[in-house]
C-alpha positions as CSV (number, residue, x, y, z in Angstrom):
1,X,-11.0,-9.7,5.6
2,X,-15.1,-10.5,6.2
3,X,-16.3,-9.7,10.4
4,X,-18.0,-13.2,11.6
5,X,-21.0,-11.4,13.3
6,X,-23.9,-13.4,15.3
7,X,-26.7,-11.8,12.3
8,X,-29.4,-12.5,14.8
9,X,-28.1,-10.3,17.0
10,X,-27.2,-7.1,15.7
11,X,-30.0,-4.5,13.9
12,X,-27.5,-3.4,11.1
13,X,-27.4,-7.2,9.8
14,X,-30.0,-9.2,8.0
15,X,-31.6,-11.8,9.4
16,X,-30.1,-15.0,10.2
17,X,-30.9,-16.6,7.1
18,X,-28.4,-14.8,5.4
19,X,-24.8,-16.2,4.9
20,X,-22.8,-13.0,4.1
21,X,-23.9,-9.5,4.2
22,X,-21.7,-6.7,2.2
23,X,-22.4,-3.1,4.2
24,X,-21.9,-0.2,2.6
25,X,-23.1,1.8,5.7
26,X,-19.6,3.4,5.9
27,X,-19.0,3.5,1.6
28,X,-15.2,5.0,2.1
29,X,-14.7,1.3,3.5
30,X,-17.1,-1.6,2.6
31,X,-17.1,-4.4,5.3
32,X,-17.6,-7.8,4.1
33,X,-19.3,-10.0,7.2
34,X,-20.0,-13.7,7.4
35,X,-22.9,-15.2,9.6
36,X,-21.4,-16.9,12.7
37,X,-25.0,-18.5,13.0
38,X,-24.1,-20.7,9.8
39,X,-20.6,-22.3,11.9
40,X,-20.5,-25.1,9.5
41,X,-20.2,-22.4,5.8
42,X,-17.9,-19.8,7.9
43,X,-15.7,-23.0,8.5
44,X,-15.5,-24.4,5.1
45,X,-14.7,-20.4,4.3
46,X,-11.4,-20.4,6.8
47,X,-10.4,-24.1,4.9
48,X,-6.6,-24.1,3.2
49,X,-5.9,-25.9,0.8
50,X,-6.2,-26.3,-2.9
51,X,-7.9,-29.9,-3.7
52,X,-10.5,-32.7,-2.2
53,X,-14.0,-31.5,-1.6
54,X,-13.7,-28.9,1.1
55,X,-11.2,-27.1,-0.9
56,X,-13.4,-27.4,-4.1
57,X,-16.6,-26.7,-2.0
58,X,-15.2,-23.2,-0.4
59,X,-13.8,-21.9,-4.0
60,X,-17.5,-22.3,-5.1
61,X,-19.0,-20.6,-1.7
62,X,-16.6,-17.8,-2.5
63,X,-17.5,-17.8,-5.9
64,X,-21.9,-17.3,-4.8
65,X,-20.4,-14.9,-1.9
66,X,-17.5,-12.9,-4.6
67,X,-20.9,-12.6,-7.4
68,X,-23.0,-10.5,-4.8
69,X,-20.2,-8.4,-3.4
70,X,-19.0,-7.9,-7.0
71,X,-21.9,-7.0,-8.3
72,X,-23.4,-4.7,-5.4
73,X,-19.5,-2.8,-5.3
74,X,-20.0,-2.5,-9.4
75,X,-23.6,-0.9,-9.0
76,X,-22.6,1.6,-6.1
77,X,-19.7,2.6,-8.4
78,X,-21.6,3.1,-11.3
79,X,-24.0,5.8,-8.7
80,X,-21.4,7.5,-7.2
81,X,-19.4,8.1,-10.6
82,X,-19.9,11.8,-12.4
83,X,-21.9,11.4,-15.7
84,X,-19.6,14.3,-16.8
85,X,-16.1,13.7,-16.0
86,X,-16.7,9.8,-14.8
87,X,-14.6,10.8,-11.4
88,X,-16.0,8.4,-8.4
89,X,-16.1,9.1,-5.0
90,X,-14.0,6.8,-3.2
91,X,-10.7,5.4,-3.8
92,X,-12.1,1.4,-3.9
93,X,-14.4,2.5,-6.8
94,X,-11.4,3.6,-9.1
95,X,-10.1,0.1,-8.4
96,X,-13.6,-1.4,-9.4
97,X,-13.7,0.3,-12.7
98,X,-9.6,-1.3,-13.4
99,X,-11.4,-4.5,-13.0
100,X,-14.5,-4.4,-14.9
101,X,-14.1,-1.3,-17.8
102,X,-13.2,-3.5,-20.3
103,X,-15.6,-6.2,-19.7
104,X,-18.6,-3.6,-19.7
105,X,-17.5,-1.3,-22.1
106,X,-14.8,-3.1,-24.6
107,X,-14.8,-0.3,-27.4
108,X,-14.5,2.6,-25.2
109,X,-11.4,4.2,-23.7
110,X,-11.8,4.4,-20.0
111,X,-13.2,8.0,-19.4
112,X,-15.9,7.4,-21.7
113,X,-16.7,3.7,-20.2
114,X,-16.8,5.4,-17.1
115,X,-19.5,8.2,-17.7
116,X,-21.4,6.0,-19.8
117,X,-22.1,3.1,-16.9
118,X,-22.9,6.2,-14.9
119,X,-25.2,7.3,-17.2
120,X,-26.4,3.4,-17.6
121,X,-27.2,3.0,-14.0
122,X,-29.5,6.2,-13.7
123,X,-31.3,5.1,-17.0
124,X,-34.6,3.2,-16.3
125,X,-35.0,1.7,-19.9
126,X,-31.0,0.8,-20.1
127,X,-31.0,-0.5,-16.3
128,X,-32.1,-4.4,-17.0
129,X,-29.7,-4.3,-19.8
130,X,-26.8,-2.7,-17.8
131,X,-27.5,-5.5,-14.8
132,X,-26.8,-8.2,-17.8
133,X,-23.7,-6.9,-18.6
134,X,-22.8,-6.6,-14.8
135,X,-23.6,-10.3,-14.7
136,X,-21.6,-11.0,-17.4
137,X,-18.8,-9.2,-16.1
138,X,-18.8,-10.6,-13.0
139,X,-18.8,-13.8,-14.0
140,X,-16.2,-13.7,-15.8
141,X,-13.9,-13.3,-12.8
142,X,-14.6,-16.7,-11.7
143,X,-15.0,-19.8,-12.6
144,X,-18.3,-21.7,-10.8
145,X,-19.8,-24.0,-13.7
146,X,-16.0,-25.7,-13.9
147,X,-15.5,-25.8,-10.3
148,X,-19.0,-27.3,-9.2
149,X,-18.7,-29.8,-11.8
150,X,-15.6,-30.7,-10.2
151,X,-16.8,-30.8,-6.6
152,X,-19.9,-33.5,-8.0
153,X,-17.3,-35.5,-9.9
154,X,-15.1,-36.2,-6.6
155,X,-18.4,-36.7,-4.7
156,X,-19.7,-39.0,-6.9
157,X,-16.0,-40.7,-7.1
158,X,-16.1,-41.1,-3.4
159,X,-19.6,-42.1,-3.3
160,X,-18.5,-45.0,-5.3
């Protein structure tokens, strides 16, 4: 669960313009924070239900947050993965690899894919290509375009 904190009152969190922040200060236990200064956003994120504008908006906001969080977790995992063995430093990183390796390296076995990810993240030449692969893999986890289109359609219908 994310922690809800006032970002303006903490030296450890970014400035109050941020809606969320993933802290990797304690890498064994990454922590997601939501900024209480954006109370309307936090309220939407806490909404329950599966239909209607607020639910669609919640899903879009979570998709935006997920994209950022998964990207950061995947890059951290890649940096922590051993280039020779494919072993990770923390247990949660194994889960990240389980989720994304097939999308990132579909033609490689898991251990080989993990070592390739670790190698690619360390390569200045391959980094832009790897970031594009990470973007594509993360985007497969949710459907922001569809959710956004449905929200816009509902807003247009409600406006008529």
